[in-house]
C-alpha positions as CSV (number, residue, x, y, z in Angstrom):
1,X,49.2,-9.7,-23.0
2,X,49.8,-13.3,-23.6
3,X,48.2,-14.7,-26.7
4,X,47.8,-18.2,-25.2
5,X,45.0,-17.0,-22.8
6,X,41.7,-18.4,-23.8
7,X,38.6,-16.3,-23.7
8,X,36.7,-18.9,-21.8
9,X,37.6,-20.2,-18.4
10,X,36.2,-23.3,-16.7
11,X,35.4,-22.8,-13.1
12,X,34.9,-25.9,-10.9
13,X,31.3,-26.1,-9.6
14,X,32.5,-26.2,-6.0
15,X,34.2,-22.8,-6.2
16,X,32.0,-20.0,-4.8
17,X,32.9,-16.7,-6.5
18,X,30.4,-14.4,-4.9
19,X,28.6,-15.5,-1.7
20,X,25.2,-13.8,-1.6
21,X,22.8,-13.6,1.2
22,X,19.1,-12.9,0.8
23,X,16.1,-11.8,2.7
24,X,12.9,-12.9,1.1
25,X,9.1,-12.5,1.5
26,X,6.7,-15.2,0.9
27,X,2.9,-15.0,0.7
28,X,0.6,-17.9,1.3
29,X,-1.4,-18.7,-1.8
30,X,-4.3,-20.2,0.2
31,X,-4.2,-17.6,3.0
32,X,-3.0,-14.3,1.2
33,X,-2.9,-12.3,4.5
34,X,-0.2,-14.7,5.8
35,X,3.3,-13.4,5.1
36,X,6.6,-14.9,6.0
37,X,9.9,-13.0,6.0
38,X,13.1,-15.0,6.0
39,X,16.9,-15.0,5.5
40,X,19.0,-17.5,3.5
41,X,22.4,-18.0,2.0
42,X,20.8,-20.1,-0.7
43,X,18.7,-18.9,-3.6
44,X,15.2,-17.7,-2.6
45,X,13.8,-20.2,-5.1
46,X,15.4,-23.0,-3.2
47,X,14.0,-21.8,0.1
48,X,10.6,-21.5,-1.5
49,X,10.8,-25.1,-2.5
50,X,11.7,-26.0,1.1
51,X,8.8,-24.1,2.5
52,X,6.4,-25.6,0.1
53,X,7.7,-29.1,0.8
54,X,6.5,-28.7,4.4
55,X,10.0,-29.1,5.9
56,X,9.8,-25.7,7.7
57,X,7.7,-25.8,10.8
58,X,6.9,-22.1,10.8
59,X,5.3,-22.1,7.4
60,X,4.0,-25.7,6.7
61,X,0.5,-24.8,8.0
62,X,-0.1,-22.1,5.4
63,X,1.5,-23.7,2.3
64,X,1.7,-23.4,-0.6
65,X,3.7,-20.2,-0.7
66,X,4.8,-17.9,-3.5
67,X,7.9,-15.7,-3.5
68,X,6.8,-12.1,-3.8
69,X,10.0,-10.2,-3.0
70,X,13.7,-10.6,-2.2
71,X,16.8,-8.5,-1.7
72,X,20.4,-9.7,-2.2
73,X,23.4,-8.7,0.0
74,X,27.1,-9.5,-0.2
75,X,27.4,-9.1,3.5
76,X,25.7,-11.6,5.8
77,X,25.2,-9.2,8.7
78,X,23.6,-6.6,6.4
79,X,21.1,-9.2,5.3
80,X,20.3,-10.3,8.8
81,X,19.9,-6.7,10.0
82,X,17.5,-6.1,7.1
83,X,15.5,-9.2,8.0
84,X,15.3,-8.0,11.6
85,X,14.1,-4.6,10.6
86,X,11.4,-6.0,8.3
87,X,10.2,-8.4,11.1
88,X,9.7,-5.5,13.4
89,X,6.9,-4.3,11.1
90,X,7.9,-0.7,11.4
91,X,8.9,1.9,8.8
92,X,10.9,-0.7,6.7
93,X,7.8,-3.0,6.5
94,X,5.6,0.0,5.5
95,X,7.9,0.8,2.7
96,X,7.8,-2.7,1.4
97,X,4.0,-2.8,1.7
98,X,3.8,0.4,-0.4
99,X,6.1,-1.1,-3.0
100,X,4.1,-4.4,-3.1
101,X,0.6,-3.0,-2.5
102,X,-1.0,-4.7,-5.5
103,X,0.7,-8.0,-4.8
104,X,-0.3,-7.9,-1.2
105,X,-3.7,-6.7,-1.9
106,X,-3.3,-3.6,0.3
107,X,-4.1,-1.0,-2.4
108,X,-7.6,0.4,-2.5
109,X,-10.3,-2.2,-2.1
110,X,-7.8,-5.0,-1.3
111,X,-7.3,-6.9,1.9
112,X,-5.8,-5.1,4.9
113,X,-2.5,-6.8,5.6
114,X,-1.6,-4.8,8.7
115,X,1.6,-6.9,9.1
């Protein structure tokens, strides 16, 4: 091992080390039964800001939104497949609803978010 190797390396800001892809779930703050499921290659927080700015046609009517869930993937197709499975509102969506029951208000006495 060379003794001239420093323990810190500077990585230029334009270098992408690990590209990540995300699926995310937003819930409208004003209309809690409104849920949006999306895909992005940017951070879910950045996409939340875009949705809340009104620049996304599908969601501007129900803003403001809050991020209630996301999953990260290293493979773009895996993330897109997961988004598609959640948007079909089948078994994958039921599992998310079970996991997020208190957040969605679907536990006993909460709202019935059938989506």
